[in-house]
N, C-alpha and C positions, 0 to 999 in steps of 0.2 A: 570132721564129718558132720553133716547136717543132722538134726534130730530126726528128720524124715528119711534118713539114708542108712539105716542099719544094714550091715552087710548081708544079713540073712533074708532081706526082703527082695522080691523080684524088682526089675527095673520099673515096672508100672506102679508097684506099691511103695517105691521110694518117694513118690510124690504124694503128699498128704491130702491134697484137696482142701487145704486150709481156708480157701476162699468160700467154700460151701456151695459151689455151683454144681456139684455132682460130678466134676471132672478135675483134671489137673492142669487146666489151661491158666495162663497168666492173663490178667486184664489190666491194660495200661490206663483205662479210664474207669470211673465208678460204674459198676454194673449191678442192677437190682438183683437181689438174692431171691430167686423164685421158690426156694425151698421153705421160705417163711411166707405166710399169707399176710395180707394187710391187717387182718383181724388179730394177728399175734401181738401187735403193739409193743414192740421191743423197747424196754426202758433202760436196760443196762447191757453192756457188752464188754468183754475182756478177751485179750488174746495172749497166749503163751507161745512157747516154741513149737509151732506147727499145729496148735489146737486153739479153738475158740469156744467160748460159752456166752450165751445171752440169757436174759431174764425177761419174760413178757409181763404185761400188766396183770395177768392172772397168777403171777408168782411161779410160773413154770420155767424150768431151766432146760435149755437145749444146747447140745454141743456137737462139734464136728472137727475133723482133722486127724492128727496122729493119735493113735489109741494105746500106745505102749504104756506100761506101768499103771494102767487103769485111769489115766488122766482124763478120759472122757466121762468117767462115772457110769459106764455101761458094762463093766466087767473088764477083764484084762485085755481082751482082744487078741490074745496070743494065738499064733498059728502053730502048726505042728513042728515047724523048723525053728521056733523060738522068736520069730518076728511078731509084728503086730499089724494087722490089716487096718489101713486107714478108713475112716468114715467120711465120705465126701459130701454128705448133705446133712442138714440139721436133724438130730434125733433127741428125744427126751432123755434126761438123766433119770434112769429107772428108779434108783434109790430115793428119789425126791418126789415121786408121784404123790400128790395129795398134800405136800408140804408147801406153805406159803413162803417163797423166797423173796427177799427184798433186794439183795445185792450179790454180785459174784465178782471174784477176782482171780485171774490166772497167773500163776508163776511159770517158770520155765517148764516144769514137769509135774505140777500139781495145781489144784484148784481149791478155793475155799468160798463158801457162800454163807450169808447171814439169813436166817429164816425166823419164823415165829417161834420155833423150838430152840434156837441157839445157832451155833456156828458148826457147819459141816465141812469136812475136808476130805479130799481123795487125790490119788495119784502117787507119785514116787515119794517115798518117805526116807530115802537114803541121803538126800542132799542137805 
């Protein structure tokens, strides 16, 4: 089963929106991500299984896609039935507001980043 297809999610929520366009559509050609402005100046990007994180020139981390196990860094994202609602457009990683992040790397269900304070990790710790 796809990481975006937990049985507890509705058909619409089985699609992660991991392209970040705010929907679940596939794009066969490169399509500008309008959820990020030109002023964001993305310097790093990494993708995991159904989730993506980027770092801009200001050291801010944004994420989108599958939210299970806290892999977006915005909280668990758990729904009442145990699923996790996907985030289909870029959102800041709340726990890193004000932290200067230099790099980010996504694993299948976890993320780590390097900042001026050290290394931060979040997501699934069971693997």
